[in-house]
N, C-alpha and C positions, 0 to 999 in steps of 0.2 A: 534466433532460429525460426520463430514464427514468421518474422518479416521475410526472411529468405525463402521460406516455404511458400508464402503468399506470392512473392515475386516470381518464383519458379512456376507456380500454377498459372499465373497470368501469362508468362512467356509461353508455356506449353499450350495454353488455349489459343494463343496467336499463331503458333507454328504447326500444330497438329502432331500426329504420331510419327515416329521415325520410320523411314522406308527400310525394309530388311536388306541386309548385305547380300551381294550377288557374287562377288569375287573373293570374299574372305568371310570369316565368321563375324558375327555382329561385334565381337569384342576387339577384333584386329583390323577390321576394314578401315581404310584410309578415306574418310568422307569429309568433304568440305560442305559446310552448311552456312548459308547466310540468306539475306533477304534483298529483294528488289523493292524499291519504293513505288514503282509504277508498273502496271500490268503490261505484259507482252502483247503483241498482235498476232504473231505466228512465226514460222521458221523457214520460209522460202526466201532465199537471198534476193530473188528478182522482185519480190513484192513488198519488202519491208524497208523502213527507214528509221524507225524508232530505236533508241539506244539499247533498250533492254532486250528486245528481240535480237538485236545484232550481237549482244554479248553471247547469246546462245549459239547463233549460227556461226560465229567466229570460231567456235570450238568443235563444231560438227563438220564444217567444210574447210577446204584448203584452197589457197591461191598459189600461184607460181613462186611468189616471194613472201618473206615475213620480216618482221622487225626483231633485231636482237633485244631480248627481254630486259637486259640491264644497261645497255649502251646509252649514254647521254652525251652529246646529242645523238640523233637517230642514226641507226646503221641498218641497211637492208642486207638480207642474206637469203640464199636459196631455200625454198620449201619444197613445193612440187617440182620445181625446176632443178636441173642438175648443177646449174651455175647461174650467175646473173646473166640477163639477156645480152645478146650481141646487139648493139645499137648503132645505126648508121650515123655518119657525121652530121647529118642535117636533122637528126631526131625524128625521122619519119618512118623508119623501118626497125622493128624490134623482132628478133628471132629468139624464140624460147625453146629450149630443149628440155623435155620433161624426163624425170627419172623413171626408168622401167621398174616393175615390181611393186607399184603402189596400187592398192585395191580399195574399192568402195566397201563400206560395211555391208555385211550380208543383209539381204532384204528379199521378200517375196517377189518383188519386181524383177529380180534376176533369175527366177525360176530354178533355184538350186545351184546355179553356176557362180563360180567366183569371178568377179568382174574387175578387170584391171583398168585403171585410169589411163587414157591415151590423150594425145594432143587434140583430137576431135571433140573430146568432152568439154575442154575449155572453150573451144570455138563455139560449140553449141550453147554453152552458158552465156557467152557474150551476146549471141543472137537473141536469146530469150529476153534480154533487157530491151531489145528493139521491138519485140513482138507486142503489138497493142493489146493483145488479149490479157497480158499480165499487168498492164497499167503501172509499169515499174517507176517508182520515184527516183531511181538511179539513172533513168534514161537520159535526162538532160545533161547530166555531168559527163556521162560516157560519150554522148553524142558530140560534145565539144571537141573531142579528140578526132572526130571525123574519120572513122575507119572506112576505108574505101569500099563503096558498094552497099554498105549496110542501110544507109538512109533510103536508098531506092527500094530495098526490100521492105522496109517499114511503110513507105509511101504506097506501095502496091497493096499492102494489107489494109491500110487506111482507106483505100479506094474500093475495098470490097473483095479483093482476092485473098485466098488463104495464105497465111504466112508460110513461105516455102523454105523450110530449114535445109532442104537438100540442094537448093539453088547455089551454084558456085558464087562466092563473093571474093572480089579481088583482094580485099584487105584482110581476109582470114584464110590463109593458104596452109593446109595441112600438108607439109612437105613429105613426111613419112609418119610412121606410127607414133613417134615421140617428139616430133618437131613441128612447131607452129610459127608461121611468119605473119606478123601483124603490120600492115602498111597503112599509113595515115595520109590524108590529103594535106595536112598542115603539120609543121614541126610541133612536137610535144615533149619538151625536155623533162617533164615530170611524169611521163606515162608509167614509169616503174611504180609509182605510188598506186596506180590503178591495179597493178599486178600484185599488190601486197594487201589486198582487202578481201579476206575470205568471208567476211560477214555479208557483203552485198554482191561480190563478184566471185564467190567461191565456185569450184567446179561441181557441176550437177550432171548426173547421168540421164540421158534422154529416156531410157526405159522407165526410170522412176517417175518422171513427169507424166509420161503417157499412161503409166499404170494407175496413178492416183488422180490425175486430172485436176479438177478444181479443189480437191482435198489435199493437194501437195503441201500446203502450209502446215498441215499436221503430220507430215511424213517426211521429215528431212533425212536424207541419206547422203553422207559424204565420205571423204577419206580421212577426216580429222581424228583427233585423239579420243573423242567421246561420241556416243550415240544417244539419241533420245530414248529413255526407258519408260517415262510416264509424264503425262501432261494433263493437269487439271486446270483448265483455262482460268487465268486471273487468280490462281490459288497456289499451285505448286508445279514446279518443273524439276524432273529428275533426269540427270544424265549419268550414264555409266561408261566405264572404260571400254573403248572399242577393242575387242579381242584380236581383230585383224589389223590393228594399226602397225605401220611399218616400224622397223628398228630405228628409233630416234633417241638420242642421248643428250643429257643436259650439257650445254656449253653456252657460255655467254662472255662478253667482253666489256665489263664495266670499266669506267675511267680509272686511271691509275690513282687519282686522288679520292676515289669513291670507296672509303673504307668499308662501309656497310655492304655495298655491292660486291666488293672483292671477297668479303667473308662469306656471303651467300654463294658466290661462284665456287669458292674452294670447298664449301660444305657439300654442295650438290653435284659437283663435277662428275660426269660419267654415269649418273643415274639414268636408267631407262625411263622414257616418257610414254604416257603420263604416269606420274607417281601416285596420283589419286585413283581409288577404285570407283568413286562416285561423287557427284556434285548434286546437292539438294538445294534448290532455290525456292523460297517462299515469297509470295507477294504480300507484303505488309505495308499498306499505304499510310497507316497512322504511325506517328513517331514513337509514342509511348510503348506499345507492345514490341516494336522493333528494338528499342533500347533495352527493355526488360529481358527480351529473349537473349540478347548478347550478354547482359549483365549476369544472367544465370548460367552462362556457359552452354546454352542450347544452340547458339550460333557461334561459329568460330571467328567470323569476320564481321565487323560492322562497317559496311560500305557507306561512308559519310556519316559522321556524328550528327544526329538530328539537331537541328538548330535549337529546339526547345531545351536540350540538355547540354549545350555547348559550355555553358558556365559551370556546370557540374563536372563534366568529363574532362574539359581542357581549359580550365580557368586561365585567362591571360595567354592562351595559346600553348600552355604546357600541360602535360598529362597530370591528372589529379593524383595526389600522393597515394590514395587508397587503391587506385587502379595500378599504379606503378608497383606497389608492394605485392600485388598478385601476379606480376610478370606481364601485364598487358603491354603490347607493343603499339606505338603511335607512329603513323605515317602521315606527313603533312606536306602539301604541295599546292602551289597556285595552279588552278586547273587551266587546261587549254580549252576554255569554254567561255560562253557569254550568255547572260540571261536577257530575254527580249520581251517587250510588248509589241504585238503585231497589230497594225492597222490594215483593214481590208480596203485596198485602194479602189475597189469597185463599189464600195458602200456609198450610198448617196449622202451620208452625214459626215463621215470622217475621211472618205476617199477623195480622189481627184487631184488635179494638178493646178487648179486655179489659185490665185494668190490667197483668197480667204480660206480655202481648205488646207493649204500648206501652213498658213498662219495658225489655224486651229490645232493641227498636229504638233507644231512646234511649241505652242502655248501649253498644250497638255503635257508635253515632254518636260518643259521647264517647271511645271507644277508638281510633277512626281518627285517626291523627296527621297532620292536615293541615299543620301547620308543617314536619314532616319531609318530607312529600310535596313541599311547595314548595321546600324547601332541597335535598333529595337527588335527587329525580326531575325536578322541573320547573326546577331550576337557577335558582330565584328568579324565574321568569317567570310569576308569578301573585300574586294577593292573596286572603286568605281570604274566602269568601262567608258571609254571615250569613242570607240568605234566598234563595229561588229567583228573586227579581226581579233582572234583570241591570242593570248600569250603562247609562247613556244612554237609559233608558226612564222614563216617568212611573211613579211608585210606588217607585222605588229611593231608599233613604235612605243616603247615604255614611257617616254616623257611627253607624249602628245597630249594636248588639251583641246577639247572641242566643246561646242554647245551641248552635246549629248551628256557631258559630265557636269552640267550646271543645274542648280536648283534656284529659281528666282520667281516667286509669286508676283513680284512687282513687274518684271518684264512680261510674264505670262498675261497678267491683266491688261497691260498696255497693248500687247499684240491683239488681244480679243477686242478691246475697245476700238482700236484703229480700224479693224476690219468688220465692224458692225455686229459682233457677238455681244449684245448688251441686254440688260434687264429692262424690257420695255413696260412690263405691267407691274413692276414693283414688288414681286413676290420673292425676290432674293435669288432667282435663277435666271441665267442668261437665255436668250432666244437666238436663233440663227439670224443671219443678215436679212432674210426675207420675212422675219417675224414668227416663223414656225418654231415650236418648242424643240429643245435639244436634250435628249437623254441618251447616255451611252449605254449600250448593252455589252457587258463583258462576260465572255465565256470563262468558266472557272470549274474547279474540282471541289469535292465535298470534304476533303481532309482538313484537319485542324490547322496545320501550318499555312495552308493556302488561304484559309479564312483570315489569318492574321495579315497576310499580304493584302487581301481584299479590303479589310477594314482600313488599312493605311491608305490604300488607293482612294477609297470612298472619301476619307477625310481630306486628302490632298485636293481632290476635284471639287468637293463641297466648298473648300476655301476659295476656289476659283469661280464658284457659282455655276458649276456643271453637275447635274444629277446623274446617277448611275443606277442600273439594275444588273443583277448577276444572273446568268444562265448557267445552272449547275449540271454537270454531267461528268462521267468518268473520263479520264485522260484519253484513252483510245477513241472514245466517241467524239471528243472535241477535235482530235487530230483528223478524224475522218471528215468532220464538218469543215474544218479549215482548208483541207485539201480541195474540197468541193467549192470553196468560196462562200460558204453559208455561215458567216459570222461577221461581227463588227470589230471586236478586239479580243485578243487572247494572249496569254503569256506562257513562255516556255523557256527551257534552257537549250542551248545548241553547243555540241561538243565537237571539236576538230577531229576529223577522220584521217588526216594526213598532216605532214609537216608543212604543208602549203596553205597559206591563209586565203588563197583565192576561192577555196571551197566555201568559205564563209560569205564571201561576196556574192556567191551564187544565190543567196537569199534575196537579192535584188535584181538578178539577171532575167531579162524579159522572156527568154526562151525556156526558163525553168518555172514559169507559171503553171500551177497544177502539180508541181513536184516540190522542189526545195524552196521555191520563191512563194512562201505562204502569203506574203503581203500582196502579191499580184501586181507588183511594181513594174513599170515598163517605161524606160526612157532610152532613146537612141544613143545619146551621148554616153550614158553609163554602159550600155551594151557594147559600144564600140571600144571603149577602154578595156572592158572585161575581155573582149576577144583578142585585143592586141597583147594583153598580158600573157595569154596562153603560150605564145610562141617564143617568148623571151626567156633567157636564163635568169637566174636569181642574181641580178646585179642592180646598181643604182638606178638605171633607167626603168627597170620593172618596179622598184620601190616607188619611184616618182608617179607611176600609174596607180599604184595602191593609194597614194596620197590624194590624187585627183578623184579617184572613185569614192574615197571616204568623204571628200568635200561635197560631192553630189548627194551622197547618202545622208549626210547630216543636214544639208540644205532642204531636201524634200521630205525627210523624216517619215519614210514608210514604216519604220520601226522606232521604238525607243529602246536603246541599249541601256541596261541597268548596271550589271556587275560582272566581274570575273570572280568566280567563287574560290575561296581558299578551302581545299578539300582535306579533311582530316579523317583518316580511317583508323580503326582500332582492331587489333587481333590478339587472341589469346596466345600464350607461349607455345602451344602445341601446333600452331600454324607456322610453317617454315617456308621461307623463300619469297614472301610477299613483297611486291613492289608495284605501286599503282602505275599502270601504263597511262600515258598522256594523250597520244593521238592514235591509239589502236585499242582493240577490245579483247585481245586474246592473252590470257595469262594463267588459266587454271592448270594447264599441263605442267607449268613450272613450279607448282606448289606441292608441298608435302604436309601431311598431318601425322603427327606421332601419337598413335593410340595409347602408348604407355604414359604420356604426359596428360592426356585428357582424363578428367575425373570420371569415375563410373557414374552412370545415370542413376 
């Protein structure tokens, strides 16, 4: 009893006091409580790219289309749209008919009036991505689809003219109150995926943006199932049920052989969405307090079992007997993600395209011991990655083997010796070919598990004769520096946002420098392949282009891919309907919490 009380106190210290119920009494409110491992940056779809901010915006905003929550493989269905878009035979014209009677959440920006969503709102939201004022990380990806006339609007703004939202654009034609026609300069067979991303392309009302201005990151107003109730930056995020949310009912189409999915679909069929009254998110960067908060029932869901506790919670990949006896549910899947070490290609030490710089990066990649990373730090919860393309997306080849998946100190040393990175003064550390010292500066975070990764990296590179120093900052600060090109090396995870693997290759696309291309890599041959892929359907010829792009990526090594993570989530029995999404971020509205099963506080 004393141990449980102590653990409970530790968890409470980590999570803080409960937020009072708003739509039900404290004892009957249906509240989802869990933690993010990394702090958010804000909640304006046009300005964000980090996963945790996108989890929030995905539930506040809506897009024309959505993914079926239980269908595997993926299935698109209408959301704001009344039906799937009408698409021209050449994949250049998409006509979207929006459902009438959908309203934005009430907000002072609307001056007491109920505000219906119309086709012009989505056109405005797309234009915002092109407005240089917002520095949207999503611009490069959307621009690849070449919506007619939008680039000229952006170019005029970059030349000093105000961005003119009222100027007619050929590619965004509002045909009537509820109909939008999108015309593209090039075929885009997968443009429907753009229309299914509420987190970064959700519909925003112009009045809200103009009312809040530069503070719009803190004032998200959408048509989605939840609205922001409280935000303590980097500490706690509280969402509550949107009382004006349209009539939407639980329906899903799990595979016929998906017994668990079929059971969930039967149990929740016909329930009005969202089923939750509130969602409370806590930012808990250290693994121990996050684990303890779940263990004590203070969190309903454990989003990713912390690596430090994998051997305790899921020994051998199976739920620990003690947790099973308490009714804990386990959800385990190979993630549609990849972890990366990023090299700044503009850096004078690790960047560049000359043979010696390429040899340095490839040697560093060979020296990084990914099998030890999986065994020692990840506790077996990952598989080696061979390319940047993640599982569950088109372009991924399960049986592929590349140099990115190798660990060989012998080859790494030979490469450095061959290209003049040798120890000239006998101190045990290599110098650059011109004789100047070489020390790598690695941007990193202060949490305990990241320190374990850093210790292994330092050991690997010391064995190669390369010294390192670590520059410690919070994750959002590192992201900001990386986007600005002010770093040498940094590591992060990248999660697929659609079923198409080409979005992962954008990490090396030249026109995405300053956005998703964190390495600032630029080669004409890679860019040409990337652009050709956009217009092709998902067939063998497109897969061949993926293969060629991967060969260039591996050869020039602007990144070191590490692993695809095996993700294991745990949930208490009172959380109903959970299924981890793989390439989208929206799922809270499909969950229920049974207050009768949750123990009293």
